[in-house]
matplotlib code that plots the C-alpha trace (Angstrom):
import matplotlib.pyplot as plt

x = [0.0, 2.9, 3.6, 0.1, -1.5, 0.9, 0.8, -2.9, -3.1, -0.8, -2.8, -6.2, -6.1, -7.6, -7.7, -4.8, -6.8, -10.0, -8.4, -7.2, -10.7, -10.3, -13.4, -14.0, -10.5, -10.1, -13.3, -12.5, -9.0, -10.3, -13.0, -10.6, -7.7, -10.0, -11.9, -8.8, -7.3, -10.5, -10.8, -7.2, -8.1, -11.3, -9.3, -7.2, -4.2, -1.0, -0.3, 3.5, 5.3, 8.8, 11.4, 14.9, 14.1, 13.6, 14.0, 10.5, 9.1, 10.8, 9.5, 6.0, 6.2, 7.2, 4.2, 1.9, 3.2, 2.4, -1.3, -0.9, -3.8, -5.2, -2.0, -1.9, -5.5, -5.0, -1.9, -3.7, -6.7, -4.6, -6.2, -3.3, -4.6, -1.1, 0.1, -1.3, -3.3, -5.5, -4.8, -6.9, -4.8, -1.8, -4.0, -5.2, -1.6, -1.0, -4.1, -2.9, 0.5, -0.8, -3.3, -0.4, 1.6, -1.4, -1.7, 2.0, 1.4, -1.6, 0.5, 3.0, 0.2, -1.2, 2.2, 2.6, -0.8, 0.1, 3.3, 1.6, 3.4, 0.1, -3.4]
y = [0.0, 2.4, 2.4, 2.0, 4.8, 7.6, 6.4, 6.3, 9.6, 11.3, 10.0, 10.8, 13.6, 12.4, 8.7, 7.8, 8.7, 7.1, 3.7, 3.8, 4.4, 8.1, 9.1, 12.5, 13.7, 12.1, 13.6, 17.0, 17.0, 15.7, 18.4, 21.2, 20.2, 19.4, 22.7, 24.7, 23.1, 23.6, 27.2, 27.7, 26.1, 28.2, 31.4, 30.4, 29.6, 28.3, 24.5, 24.3, 21.7, 20.3, 22.6, 23.8, 27.4, 29.9, 28.6, 29.8, 27.9, 24.7, 25.1, 25.9, 22.7, 20.7, 22.2, 21.4, 17.8, 17.2, 17.5, 14.0, 12.8, 16.3, 17.4, 14.3, 14.9, 18.6, 18.0, 15.2, 17.3, 20.4, 22.7, 25.1, 28.4, 29.4, 32.9, 34.6, 37.6, 38.4, 39.4, 36.5, 34.0, 34.7, 34.0, 30.8, 29.7, 30.1, 28.2, 25.3, 25.3, 25.6, 22.7, 20.5, 21.5, 20.8, 17.4, 16.7, 17.5, 15.1, 12.4, 12.8, 12.7, 9.5, 7.9, 8.8, 7.4, 4.2, 3.6, 4.3, 7.5, 9.4, 8.4]
z = [0.0, 0.6, -3.2, -4.5, -2.5, -3.6, -7.2, -7.4, -5.5, -8.0, -11.0, -9.5, -6.9, -3.6, -4.6, -2.5, 0.6, -0.7, -1.3, 2.3, 3.6, 4.3, 2.3, 3.7, 3.3, -0.2, -1.6, -0.1, -1.7, -5.0, -5.2, -4.2, -6.6, -9.6, -9.0, -8.8, -11.9, -13.9, -12.8, -14.1, -17.4, -17.5, -17.0, -20.1, -17.9, -19.5, -19.2, -19.3, -21.4, -20.7, -22.1, -21.3, -21.3, -18.4, -14.8, -13.9, -16.9, -15.7, -12.2, -13.4, -15.6, -12.5, -10.6, -13.4, -13.7, -10.0, -10.9, -12.4, -14.4, -14.8, -16.5, -18.7, -19.8, -20.4, -22.6, -24.5, -25.2, -25.9, -23.4, -23.7, -25.1, -26.3, -25.6, -22.5, -23.7, -20.8, -17.2, -15.9, -17.8, -15.6, -12.5, -14.3, -14.8, -11.1, -10.2, -12.3, -10.8, -7.2, -7.8, -8.8, -5.8, -3.5, -5.2, -4.4, -0.7, -0.8, -2.3, 0.5, 3.0, 1.5, 1.7, 5.4, 6.1, 4.2, 6.2, 9.5, 10.4, 10.4, 11.4]

ax = plt.figure().add_subplot(projection="3d")
ax.plot(x, y, z, "-o")
ax.set_aspect("equal")
plt.show()
């Protein structure tokens, strides 16, 4: 379970908690991460791709990648609007990155629950 819970939690936000029987926490995390990611997409936020460019672009890509399945789906369906042309798009990009970072924290939490370090 110490490998499965974090992997499933990365792929589907909140699922690492749900498969361990933490339904309330898992559903709350799933709803908040998916909502934040979709708000970012709705604001025409930039979904970063892997590149060797600017350091902030690389860090933003890593933040986006932490969103797991949401990132994979958004890249597969090409939800990237291209150049940021609106003020809200910059906020949308930050929503997407922060949702990925929140998912990373949730994966770490699911791991700690799985190994028994946290109840």
